[in-house]
C-alpha positions as protocol buffer text, in pm:
chain_id: "A"
residue {
  index: 1
  type: MET
  ca { x: 2779 y: 5219 z: -2010 }
}
residue {
  index: 2
  type: PHE
  ca { x: 2886 y: 5230 z: -2387 }
}
residue {
  index: 3
  type: ASN
  ca { x: 2757 y: 4946 z: -2641 }
}
residue {
  index: 4
  type: VAL
  ca { x: 2941 y: 4892 z: -3036 }
}
residue {
  index: 5
  type: GLY
  ca { x: 2760 y: 4658 z: -3186 }
}
residue {
  index: 6
  type: ASP
  ca { x: 2714 y: 4380 z: -2933 }
}
residue {
  index: 7
  type: VAL
  ca { x: 3017 y: 4459 z: -2755 }
}
residue {
  index: 8
  type: GLU
  ca { x: 2906 y: 4628 z: -2420 }
}
residue {
  index: 9
  type: ILE
  ca { x: 3216 y: 4901 z: -2287 }
}
residue {
  index: 10
  type: LEU
  ca { x: 3193 y: 5005 z: -1918 }
}
residue {
  index: 11
  type: ARG
  ca { x: 3414 y: 5283 z: -1788 }
}
residue {
  index: 12
  type: VAL
  ca { x: 3603 y: 5234 z: -1458 }
}
residue {
  index: 13
  type: GLU
  ca { x: 3727 y: 5579 z: -1349 }
}
residue {
  index: 14
  type: GLU
  ca { x: 4014 y: 5579 z: -1093 }
}
residue {
  index: 15
  type: SER
  ca { x: 4011 y: 5982 z: -1064 }
}
residue {
  index: 16
  type: LEU
  ca { x: 3852 y: 6304 z: -1263 }
}
residue {
  index: 17
  type: GLY
  ca { x: 3971 y: 6684 z: -1208 }
}
residue {
  index: 18
  type: HIS
  ca { x: 4259 y: 6876 z: -1268 }
}
residue {
  index: 19
  type: GLY
  ca { x: 4577 y: 6729 z: -1388 }
}
residue {
  index: 20
  type: PHE
  ca { x: 4849 y: 6890 z: -1511 }
}
residue {
  index: 21
  type: GLN
  ca { x: 4938 y: 7254 z: -1597 }
}
residue {
  index: 22
  type: PRO
  ca { x: 4892 y: 7294 z: -1978 }
}
residue {
  index: 23
  type: ASN
  ca { x: 5192 y: 7356 z: -2055 }
}
residue {
  index: 24
  type: VAL
  ca { x: 5360 y: 7089 z: -1832 }
}
residue {
  index: 25
  type: LEU
  ca { x: 5122 y: 6843 z: -2072 }
}
residue {
  index: 26
  type: LEU
  ca { x: 5201 y: 7035 z: -2364 }
}
residue {
  index: 27
  type: PRO
  ca { x: 5477 y: 7207 z: -2479 }
}
residue {
  index: 28
  type: ASP
  ca { x: 5308 y: 7404 z: -2751 }
}
residue {
  index: 29
  type: TRP
  ca { x: 5015 y: 7483 z: -2563 }
}
residue {
  index: 30
  type: ASN
  ca { x: 5003 y: 7926 z: -2567 }
}
residue {
  index: 31
  type: ALA
  ca { x: 4723 y: 8158 z: -2581 }
}
residue {
  index: 32
  type: LYS
  ca { x: 4679 y: 8283 z: -2945 }
}
residue {
  index: 33
  type: ASP
  ca { x: 4580 y: 7905 z: -3051 }
}
residue {
  index: 34
  type: ILE
  ca { x: 4411 y: 7815 z: -2724 }
}
residue {
  index: 35
  type: GLU
  ca { x: 4145 y: 8132 z: -2714 }
}
residue {
  index: 36
  type: PRO
  ca { x: 3936 y: 8046 z: -3031 }
}
residue {
  index: 37
  type: HIS
  ca { x: 3827 y: 7720 z: -2873 }
}
residue {
  index: 38
  type: LEU
  ca { x: 3766 y: 7851 z: -2494 }
}
residue {
  index: 39
  type: PRO
  ca { x: 3407 y: 7820 z: -2541 }
}
residue {
  index: 40
  type: TRP
  ca { x: 3402 y: 7439 z: -2562 }
}
residue {
  index: 41
  type: LEU
  ca { x: 3709 y: 7316 z: -2423 }
}
residue {
  index: 42
  type: ALA
  ca { x: 3647 y: 7550 z: -2057 }
}
residue {
  index: 43
  type: PRO
  ca { x: 3529 y: 7398 z: -1846 }
}
residue {
  index: 44
  type: THR
  ca { x: 3543 y: 7107 z: -1894 }
}
residue {
  index: 45
  type: TYR
  ca { x: 3847 y: 6974 z: -2065 }
}
residue {
  index: 46
  type: TYR
  ca { x: 4056 y: 7278 z: -1915 }
}
residue {
  index: 47
  type: ASP
  ca { x: 4007 y: 7491 z: -1617 }
}
residue {
  index: 48
  type: PRO
  ca { x: 4174 y: 7839 z: -1726 }
}
residue {
  index: 49
  type: VAL
  ca { x: 4092 y: 7963 z: -1377 }
}
residue {
  index: 50
  type: ALA
  ca { x: 4294 y: 7734 z: -1229 }
}
residue {
  index: 51
  type: ASP
  ca { x: 4524 y: 7679 z: -1557 }
}
residue {
  index: 52
  type: ARG
  ca { x: 4463 y: 7342 z: -1540 }
}
residue {
  index: 53
  type: VAL
  ca { x: 4396 y: 7058 z: -1793 }
}
residue {
  index: 54
  type: VAL
  ca { x: 4077 y: 6843 z: -1658 }
}
residue {
  index: 55
  type: SER
  ca { x: 4181 y: 6534 z: -1673 }
}
residue {
  index: 56
  type: SER
  ca { x: 4005 y: 6135 z: -1639 }
}
residue {
  index: 57
  type: ILE
  ca { x: 4231 y: 5845 z: -1522 }
}
residue {
  index: 58
  type: HIS
  ca { x: 4039 y: 5537 z: -1600 }
}
residue {
  index: 59
  type: SER
  ca { x: 4018 y: 5168 z: -1767 }
}
residue {
  index: 60
  type: TRP
  ca { x: 3744 y: 5052 z: -2038 }
}
residue {
  index: 61
  type: VAL
  ca { x: 3646 y: 4691 z: -1992 }
}
residue {
  index: 62
  type: LEU
  ca { x: 3466 y: 4527 z: -2319 }
}
residue {
  index: 63
  type: LYS
  ca { x: 3226 y: 4235 z: -2237 }
}
residue {
  index: 64
  type: THR
  ca { x: 3220 y: 4056 z: -2558 }
}
residue {
  index: 65
  type: GLN
  ca { x: 3069 y: 3721 z: -2629 }
}
residue {
  index: 66
  type: HIS
  ca { x: 3334 y: 3556 z: -2522 }
}
residue {
  index: 67
  type: HIS
  ca { x: 3555 y: 3779 z: -2296 }
}
residue {
  index: 68
  type: THR
  ca { x: 3568 y: 4017 z: -2046 }
}
residue {
  index: 69
  type: ILE
  ca { x: 3884 y: 4253 z: -2126 }
}
residue {
  index: 70
  type: LEU
  ca { x: 3998 y: 4497 z: -1967 }
}
residue {
  index: 71
  type: ILE
  ca { x: 4198 y: 4839 z: -2133 }
}
residue {
  index: 72
  type: ASP
  ca { x: 4464 y: 4987 z: -1888 }
}
residue {
  index: 73
  type: THR
  ca { x: 4471 y: 5004 z: -1565 }
}
residue {
  index: 74
  type: CYS
  ca { x: 4562 y: 5356 z: -1398 }
}
residue {
  index: 75
  type: VAL
  ca { x: 4800 y: 5441 z: -1157 }
}
residue {
  index: 76
  type: GLY
  ca { x: 4709 y: 5180 z: -873 }
}
residue {
  index: 77
  type: ASN
  ca { x: 4692 y: 5267 z: -503 }
}
residue {
  index: 78
  type: HIS
  ca { x: 5017 y: 5225 z: -244 }
}
residue {
  index: 79
  type: LYS
  ca { x: 5256 y: 5297 z: -534 }
}
residue {
  index: 80
  type: GLU
  ca { x: 5568 y: 5454 z: -451 }
}
residue {
  index: 81
  type: ARG
  ca { x: 5639 y: 5732 z: -682 }
}
residue {
  index: 82
  type: PRO
  ca { x: 5861 y: 6002 z: -469 }
}
residue {
  index: 83
  type: GLY
  ca { x: 5934 y: 6194 z: -821 }
}
residue {
  index: 84
  type: GLN
  ca { x: 5572 y: 6201 z: -964 }
}
residue {
  index: 85
  type: PRO
  ca { x: 5328 y: 6374 z: -634 }
}
residue {
  index: 86
  type: ARG
  ca { x: 5062 y: 6311 z: -850 }
}
residue {
  index: 87
  type: PHE
  ca { x: 5055 y: 5957 z: -866 }
}
residue {
  index: 88
  type: HIS
  ca { x: 5264 y: 5899 z: -538 }
}
residue {
  index: 89
  type: MET
  ca { x: 5109 y: 5634 z: -255 }
}
residue {
  index: 90
  type: LEU
  ca { x: 4769 y: 5698 z: -405 }
}
residue {
  index: 91
  type: GLU
  ca { x: 4416 y: 5591 z: -210 }
}
residue {
  index: 92
  type: ARG
  ca { x: 4191 y: 5626 z: -471 }
}
residue {
  index: 93
  type: PRO
  ca { x: 3835 y: 5401 z: -480 }
}
residue {
  index: 94
  type: TYR
  ca { x: 3878 y: 5244 z: -831 }
}
residue {
  index: 95
  type: MET
  ca { x: 3847 y: 4862 z: -696 }
}
residue {
  index: 96
  type: GLU
  ca { x: 3497 y: 4978 z: -509 }
}
residue {
  index: 97
  type: ASN
  ca { x: 3403 y: 5153 z: -850 }
}
residue {
  index: 98
  type: PHE
  ca { x: 3521 y: 4833 z: -1038 }
}
residue {
  index: 99
  type: ALA
  ca { x: 3320 y: 4634 z: -817 }
}
residue {
  index: 100
  type: LYS
  ca { x: 3003 y: 4917 z: -845 }
}
residue {
  index: 101
  type: ALA
  ca { x: 3040 y: 4855 z: -1205 }
}
residue {
  index: 102
  type: GLY
  ca { x: 2935 y: 4462 z: -1155 }
}
residue {
  index: 103
  type: LEU
  ca { x: 3266 y: 4356 z: -1192 }
}
residue {
  index: 104
  type: LYS
  ca { x: 3515 y: 4072 z: -1015 }
}
residue {
  index: 105
  type: VAL
  ca { x: 3866 y: 4059 z: -1047 }
}
residue {
  index: 106
  type: GLU
  ca { x: 3827 y: 3657 z: -1107 }
}
residue {
  index: 107
  type: ASP
  ca { x: 3608 y: 3807 z: -1433 }
}
residue {
  index: 108
  type: ILE
  ca { x: 3860 y: 3942 z: -1611 }
}
residue {
  index: 109
  type: ASP
  ca { x: 4047 y: 3749 z: -1925 }
}
residue {
  index: 110
  type: TYR
  ca { x: 4273 y: 3956 z: -2076 }
}
residue {
  index: 111
  type: VAL
  ca { x: 4420 y: 4281 z: -1955 }
}
residue {
  index: 112
  type: LEU
  ca { x: 4545 y: 4507 z: -2273 }
}
residue {
  index: 113
  type: CYS
  ca { x: 4796 y: 4791 z: -2187 }
}
residue {
  index: 114
  type: THR
  ca { x: 4813 y: 5060 z: -2452 }
}
residue {
  index: 115
  type: HIS
  ca { x: 5181 y: 5093 z: -2287 }
}
residue {
  index: 116
  type: LEU
  ca { x: 5385 y: 5075 z: -1974 }
}
residue {
  index: 117
  type: HIS
  ca { x: 5378 y: 5406 z: -1828 }
}
residue {
  index: 118
  type: VAL
  ca { x: 5272 y: 5477 z: -1468 }
}
residue {
  index: 119
  type: ASP
  ca { x: 4909 y: 5556 z: -1489 }
}
residue {
  index: 120
  type: HIS
  ca { x: 4819 y: 5247 z: -1744 }
}
residue {
  index: 121
  type: VAL
  ca { x: 4978 y: 5021 z: -1539 }
}
residue {
  index: 122
  type: GLY
  ca { x: 4906 y: 5081 z: -1169 }
}
residue {
  index: 123
  type: TRP
  ca { x: 4609 y: 4819 z: -1143 }
}
residue {
  index: 124
  type: ASN
  ca { x: 4801 y: 4497 z: -1327 }
}
residue {
  index: 125
  type: THR
  ca { x: 4918 y: 4436 z: -936 }
}
residue {
  index: 126
  type: ARG
  ca { x: 4776 y: 4502 z: -570 }
}
residue {
  index: 127
  type: LEU
  ca { x: 5007 y: 4454 z: -226 }
}
residue {
  index: 128
  type: ASP
  ca { x: 4938 y: 4102 z: -68 }
}
residue {
  index: 129
  type: ASN
  ca { x: 5168 y: 4069 z: 249 }
}
residue {
  index: 130
  type: GLY
  ca { x: 5440 y: 4310 z: 112 }
}
residue {
  index: 131
  type: ARG
  ca { x: 5443 y: 4166 z: -193 }
}
residue {
  index: 132
  type: TRP
  ca { x: 5338 y: 4272 z: -529 }
}
residue {
  index: 133
  type: VAL
  ca { x: 5078 y: 4009 z: -680 }
}
residue {
  index: 134
  type: PRO
  ca { x: 4883 y: 4012 z: -998 }
}
residue {
  index: 135
  type: THR
  ca { x: 4553 y: 4186 z: -922 }
}
residue {
  index: 136
  type: PHE
  ca { x: 4359 y: 4009 z: -1182 }
}
residue {
  index: 137
  type: PRO
  ca { x: 4412 y: 3589 z: -1122 }
}
residue {
  index: 138
  type: ASN
  ca { x: 4296 y: 3465 z: -1401 }
}
residue {
  index: 139
  type: ALA
  ca { x: 4409 y: 3687 z: -1689 }
}
residue {
  index: 140
  type: ARG
  ca { x: 4601 y: 3748 z: -1946 }
}
residue {
  index: 141
  type: TYR
  ca { x: 4823 y: 4049 z: -1924 }
}
residue {
  index: 142
  type: VAL
  ca { x: 4892 y: 4162 z: -2302 }
}
residue {
  index: 143
  type: PHE
  ca { x: 5187 y: 4370 z: -2326 }
}
residue {
  index: 144
  type: SER
  ca { x: 5395 y: 4519 z: -2628 }
}
residue {
  index: 145
  type: LYS
  ca { x: 5700 y: 4314 z: -2611 }
}
residue {
  index: 146
  type: THR
  ca { x: 5887 y: 4631 z: -2791 }
}
residue {
  index: 147
  type: ASP
  ca { x: 5736 y: 4848 z: -2453 }
}
residue {
  index: 148
  type: ARG
  ca { x: 5780 y: 4522 z: -2226 }
}
residue {
  index: 149
  type: ASP
  ca { x: 6225 y: 4538 z: -2384 }
}
residue {
  index: 150
  type: TYR
  ca { x: 6248 y: 4917 z: -2341 }
}
residue {
  index: 151
  type: PHE
  ca { x: 6122 y: 4975 z: -1939 }
}
residue {
  index: 152
  type: ASP
  ca { x: 6262 y: 4667 z: -1859 }
}
residue {
  index: 153
  type: PRO
  ca { x: 6574 y: 4786 z: -1638 }
}
residue {
  index: 154
  type: ALA
  ca { x: 6832 y: 4463 z: -1711 }
}
residue {
  index: 155
  type: ARG
  ca { x: 6718 y: 4546 z: -2133 }
}
residue {
  index: 156
  type: GLY
  ca { x: 6636 y: 4851 z: -2254 }
}
residue {
  index: 157
  type: ALA
  ca { x: 6713 y: 5249 z: -2238 }
}
residue {
  index: 158
  type: GLY
  ca { x: 6376 y: 5309 z: -2090 }
}
residue {
  index: 159
  type: GLY
  ca { x: 6432 y: 5124 z: -1755 }
}
residue {
  index: 160
  type: LYS
  ca { x: 6767 y: 5271 z: -1667 }
}
residue {
  index: 161
  type: VAL
  ca { x: 6562 y: 5587 z: -1599 }
}
residue {
  index: 162
  type: GLU
  ca { x: 6465 y: 5553 z: -1188 }
}
residue {
  index: 163
  type: ALA
  ca { x: 6090 y: 5648 z: -1226 }
}
residue {
  index: 164
  type: HIS
  ca { x: 5985 y: 5452 z: -1509 }
}
residue {
  index: 165
  type: ALA
  ca { x: 6209 y: 5141 z: -1378 }
}
residue {
  index: 166
  type: ARG
  ca { x: 5994 y: 5134 z: -991 }
}
residue {
  index: 167
  type: VAL
  ca { x: 5698 y: 5099 z: -1260 }
}
residue {
  index: 168
  type: PHE
  ca { x: 5801 y: 4834 z: -1425 }
}
residue {
  index: 169
  type: ASN
  ca { x: 5943 y: 4628 z: -1103 }
}
residue {
  index: 170
  type: ASP
  ca { x: 5604 y: 4669 z: -920 }
}
residue {
  index: 171
  type: SER
  ca { x: 5316 y: 4701 z: -1163 }
}
residue {
  index: 172
  type: VAL
  ca { x: 5489 y: 4436 z: -1496 }
}
residue {
  index: 173
  type: LEU
  ca { x: 5776 y: 4237 z: -1382 }
}
residue {
  index: 174
  type: PRO
  ca { x: 5564 y: 4071 z: -1104 }
}
residue {
  index: 175
  type: ILE
  ca { x: 5269 y: 3968 z: -1416 }
}
residue {
  index: 176
  type: LEU
  ca { x: 5602 y: 3859 z: -1575 }
}
residue {
  index: 177
  type: GLU
  ca { x: 5760 y: 3635 z: -1289 }
}
residue {
  index: 178
  type: ALA
  ca { x: 5315 y: 3496 z: -1238 }
}
residue {
  index: 179
  type: LYS
  ca { x: 5408 y: 3366 z: -1620 }
}
residue {
  index: 180
  type: GLN
  ca { x: 5078 y: 3570 z: -1684 }
}
residue {
  index: 181
  type: ASP
  ca { x: 5197 y: 3782 z: -1970 }
}
residue {
  index: 182
  type: MET
  ca { x: 5129 y: 3767 z: -2348 }
}
residue {
  index: 183
  type: LEU
  ca { x: 5406 y: 3998 z: -2588 }
}
residue {
  index: 184
  type: VAL
  ca { x: 5241 y: 4148 z: -2911 }
}
residue {
  index: 185
  type: ASP
  ca { x: 5513 y: 4178 z: -3150 }
}
residue {
  index: 186
  type: GLY
  ca { x: 5363 y: 4364 z: -3478 }
}
residue {
  index: 187
  type: THR
  ca { x: 4994 y: 4282 z: -3502 }
}
residue {
  index: 188
  type: LEU
  ca { x: 4742 y: 4057 z: -3317 }
}
residue {
  index: 189
  type: ALA
  ca { x: 4392 y: 3968 z: -3396 }
}
residue {
  index: 190
  type: LEU
  ca { x: 4242 y: 3895 z: -2990 }
}
residue {
  index: 191
  type: GLY
  ca { x: 3924 y: 3675 z: -3137 }
}
residue {
  index: 192
  type: ASP
  ca { x: 3701 y: 3821 z: -3399 }
}
residue {
  index: 193
  type: ASP
  ca { x: 3641 y: 4179 z: -3242 }
}
residue {
  index: 194
  type: LEU
  ca { x: 4004 y: 4302 z: -3132 }
}
residue {
  index: 195
  type: THR
  ca { x: 4281 y: 4399 z: -3308 }
}
residue {
  index: 196
  type: ILE
  ca { x: 4598 y: 4531 z: -3135 }
}
residue {
  index: 197
  type: ALA
  ca { x: 4853 y: 4738 z: -3379 }
}
residue {
  index: 198
  type: PRO
  ca { x: 5145 y: 4927 z: -3337 }
}
residue {
  index: 199
  type: ALA
  ca { x: 5094 y: 5302 z: -3290 }
}
residue {
  index: 200
  type: PRO
  ca { x: 5475 y: 5423 z: -3168 }
}
residue {
  index: 201
  type: GLY
  ca { x: 5565 y: 5782 z: -3062 }
}
residue {
  index: 202
  type: HIS
  ca { x: 5402 y: 5808 z: -2720 }
}
residue {
  index: 203
  type: SER
  ca { x: 5588 y: 5494 z: -2607 }
}
residue {
  index: 204
  type: PRO
  ca { x: 5814 y: 5282 z: -2817 }
}
residue {
  index: 205
  type: GLY
  ca { x: 5573 y: 4969 z: -2791 }
}
residue {
  index: 206
  type: HIS
  ca { x: 5230 y: 5229 z: -2779 }
}
residue {
  index: 207
  type: VAL
  ca { x: 4957 y: 5054 z: -2949 }
}
residue {
  index: 208
  type: LEU
  ca { x: 4626 y: 5099 z: -3097 }
}
residue {
  index: 209
  type: ILE
  ca { x: 4350 y: 4868 z: -2963 }
}
residue {
  index: 210
  type: THR
  ca { x: 4024 y: 4859 z: -3262 }
}
residue {
  index: 211
  type: LEU
  ca { x: 3745 y: 4719 z: -3186 }
}
residue {
  index: 212
  type: GLN
  ca { x: 3482 y: 4608 z: -3467 }
}
residue {
  index: 213
  type: ALA
  ca { x: 3134 y: 4489 z: -3397 }
}
residue {
  index: 214
  type: GLY
  ca { x: 2781 y: 4503 z: -3552 }
}
residue {
  index: 215
  type: GLY
  ca { x: 2882 y: 4741 z: -3829 }
}
residue {
  index: 216
  type: SER
  ca { x: 3100 y: 4971 z: -3576 }
}
residue {
  index: 217
  type: GLU
  ca { x: 3423 y: 5079 z: -3487 }
}
residue {
  index: 218
  type: ALA
  ca { x: 3587 y: 5224 z: -3169 }
}
residue {
  index: 219
  type: LEU
  ca { x: 3977 y: 5302 z: -3142 }
}
residue {
  index: 220
  type: PHE
  ca { x: 4089 y: 5275 z: -2802 }
}
residue {
  index: 221
  type: ILE
  ca { x: 4380 y: 5507 z: -2824 }
}
residue {
  index: 222
  type: GLY
  ca { x: 4549 y: 5534 z: -2496 }
}
residue {
  index: 223
  type: ASP
  ca { x: 4787 y: 5851 z: -2499 }
}
residue {
  index: 224
  type: ILE
  ca { x: 4808 y: 5922 z: -2856 }
}
residue {
  index: 225
  type: MET
  ca { x: 4561 y: 6213 z: -2724 }
}
residue {
  index: 226
  type: HIS
  ca { x: 4549 y: 6312 z: -2405 }
}
residue {
  index: 227
  type: ASN
  ca { x: 4324 y: 6625 z: -2449 }
}
residue {
  index: 228
  type: PRO
  ca { x: 4081 y: 6701 z: -2697 }
}
residue {
  index: 229
  type: ILE
  ca { x: 4299 y: 6990 z: -2806 }
}
residue {
  index: 230
  type: GLN
  ca { x: 4510 y: 6753 z: -3001 }
}
residue {
  index: 231
  type: ILE
  ca { x: 4253 y: 6695 z: -3222 }
}
residue {
  index: 232
  type: TYR
  ca { x: 4250 y: 7077 z: -3375 }
}
residue {
  index: 233
  type: HIS
  ca { x: 4676 y: 7082 z: -3341 }
}
residue {
  index: 234
  type: PRO
  ca { x: 4752 y: 6738 z: -3380 }
}
residue {
  index: 235
  type: HIS
  ca { x: 5170 y: 6819 z: -3429 }
}
residue {
  index: 236
  type: TRP
  ca { x: 5142 y: 6911 z: -3025 }
}
residue {
  index: 237
  type: SER
  ca { x: 5255 y: 6577 z: -2899 }
}
residue {
  index: 238
  type: SER
  ca { x: 5319 y: 6582 z: -2522 }
}
residue {
  index: 239
  type: ALA
  ca { x: 5610 y: 6672 z: -2302 }
}
residue {
  index: 240
  type: PHE
  ca { x: 5614 y: 6245 z: -2197 }
}
residue {
  index: 241
  type: CYS
  ca { x: 5664 y: 6098 z: -2585 }
}
residue {
  index: 242
  type: SER
  ca { x: 5955 y: 5896 z: -2595 }
}
residue {
  index: 243
  type: ASP
  ca { x: 5967 y: 6019 z: -2990 }
}
residue {
  index: 244
  type: PRO
  ca { x: 5752 y: 6373 z: -3078 }
}
residue {
  index: 245
  type: GLU
  ca { x: 5775 y: 6342 z: -3418 }
}
residue {
  index: 246
  type: GLU
  ca { x: 5639 y: 5965 z: -3437 }
}
residue {
  index: 247
  type: ALA
  ca { x: 5393 y: 6053 z: -3175 }
}
residue {
  index: 248
  type: ARG
  ca { x: 5281 y: 6317 z: -3458 }
}
residue {
  index: 249
  type: ARG
  ca { x: 5290 y: 6083 z: -3711 }
}
residue {
  index: 250
  type: THR
  ca { x: 5077 y: 5837 z: -3553 }
}
residue {
  index: 251
  type: ARG
  ca { x: 4814 y: 6113 z: -3409 }
}
residue {
  index: 252
  type: ARG
  ca { x: 4790 y: 6191 z: -3772 }
}
residue {
  index: 253
  type: HIS
  ca { x: 4739 y: 5875 z: -3924 }
}
residue {
  index: 254
  type: VAL
  ca { x: 4481 y: 5782 z: -3674 }
}
residue {
  index: 255
  type: LEU
  ca { x: 4266 y: 6090 z: -3705 }
}
residue {
  index: 256
  type: GLU
  ca { x: 4262 y: 6079 z: -4055 }
}
residue {
  index: 257
  type: HIS
  ca { x: 4142 y: 5708 z: -3999 }
}
residue {
  index: 258
  type: ALA
  ca { x: 3873 y: 5823 z: -3777 }
}
residue {
  index: 259
  type: ALA
  ca { x: 3745 y: 6098 z: -3964 }
}
residue {
  index: 260
  type: ALA
  ca { x: 3721 y: 5883 z: -4286 }
}
residue {
  index: 261
  type: LYS
  ca { x: 3553 y: 5545 z: -4088 }
}
residue {
  index: 262
  type: GLY
  ca { x: 3370 y: 5761 z: -3887 }
}
residue {
  index: 263
  type: SER
  ca { x: 3507 y: 5589 z: -3586 }
}
residue {
  index: 264
  type: LEU
  ca { x: 3443 y: 5648 z: -3212 }
}
residue {
  index: 265
  type: ILE
  ca { x: 3700 y: 5736 z: -2989 }
}
residue {
  index: 266
  type: TYR
  ca { x: 3765 y: 5578 z: -2649 }
}
residue {
  index: 267
  type: PRO
  ca { x: 4059 y: 5777 z: -2484 }
}
residue {
  index: 268
  type: GLN
  ca { x: 4211 y: 5754 z: -2155 }
}
residue {
  index: 269
  type: HIS
  ca { x: 4238 y: 6072 z: -2008 }
}
residue {
  index: 270
  type: PHE
  ca { x: 3936 y: 6297 z: -2216 }
}
residue {
  index: 271
  type: ALA
  ca { x: 3678 y: 6431 z: -1939 }
}
residue {
  index: 272
  type: GLY
  ca { x: 3343 y: 6556 z: -1997 }
}
residue {
  index: 273
  type: PRO
  ca { x: 3141 y: 6244 z: -2230 }
}
residue {
  index: 274
  type: PHE
  ca { x: 3444 y: 6081 z: -2232 }
}
residue {
  index: 275
  type: ILE
  ca { x: 3461 y: 5932 z: -2609 }
}
residue {
  index: 276
  type: GLY
  ca { x: 3342 y: 6123 z: -2929 }
}
residue {
  index: 277
  type: ARG
  ca { x: 3397 y: 6087 z: -3295 }
}
residue {
  index: 278
  type: VAL
  ca { x: 3639 y: 6304 z: -3524 }
}
residue {
  index: 279
  type: ALA
  ca { x: 3539 y: 6516 z: -3826 }
}
residue {
  index: 280
  type: GLU
  ca { x: 3702 y: 6652 z: -4095 }
}
residue {
  index: 281
  type: ARG
  ca { x: 3710 y: 7067 z: -4069 }
}
residue {
  index: 282
  type: ALA
  ca { x: 3902 y: 7294 z: -4337 }
}
residue {
  index: 283
  type: GLY
  ca { x: 4261 y: 7264 z: -4293 }
}
residue {
  index: 284
  type: GLY
  ca { x: 4251 y: 6967 z: -4039 }
}
residue {
  index: 285
  type: PHE
  ca { x: 3991 y: 6754 z: -3780 }
}
residue {
  index: 286
  type: ALA
  ca { x: 3724 y: 6888 z: -3538 }
}
residue {
  index: 287
  type: TYR
  ca { x: 3633 y: 6659 z: -3227 }
}
residue {
  index: 288
  type: LEU
  ca { x: 3231 y: 6559 z: -3212 }
}
residue {
  index: 289
  type: PRO
  ca { x: 3225 y: 6451 z: -2836 }
}
residue {
  index: 290
  type: GLY
  ca { x: 2942 y: 6197 z: -2739 }
}
residue {
  index: 291
  type: ARG
  ca { x: 2842 y: 5937 z: -2995 }
}
residue {
  index: 292
  type: GLU
  ca { x: 2684 y: 6155 z: -3217 }
}
């Protein structure tokens, strides 16, 4: 459990362990640039023996004075992802972990999706007698309109890709049909503490979620970064970015802001302490894992 001001933050894990091979995730990854970082990178964030990035897939839950808010919903169970074996037909104890955190699906007032990729929307829905229905019956699901349009097979280029269409049809469309969606176009203040703002590049409508409480700031960065090595090499965009150059600009902007403000960053895929701060260093940035 974490706290920012009077907001309680819980982490609900779906999985933690070996993820992609580093060059599959980050095409610019190379031994020369990695070697100086191995003392802190391995084994927490990278396993050099297996040559795999160590990755967490989790949700963040924010308990404010007025709302319980879920950020990103991982991969989900029973979802057909035939071209993505790491995500295909999973049986993960996410809901058990959700309950262990003292949460019930009825508690969630808002589900905020940083973007509409496979490992961020899966538990939006669950199977009920062969139908995909909203997992969180009382929640408004907040989507970027840009991403909704881009990944909708009837509207955008992203939806013309079969893998994206599958994700949209089983994890986003049922929310739209249930009229539980809330679309964000531009910047939105959600209550007094939270702001949702465009942070494009990884996907066209990717957003940054900022929490300000008790004089502190937390940034929920989604996939602006997948691994802390990108703090040292912010020009390294992932292989899954729709616009790698725009992703670089967004990442640098977020790093500059986090370093200047002393913000805590709450990523969706960092292992280890799971959160940290960004410090300025000669010619760039450094990662300070943990709260301090």
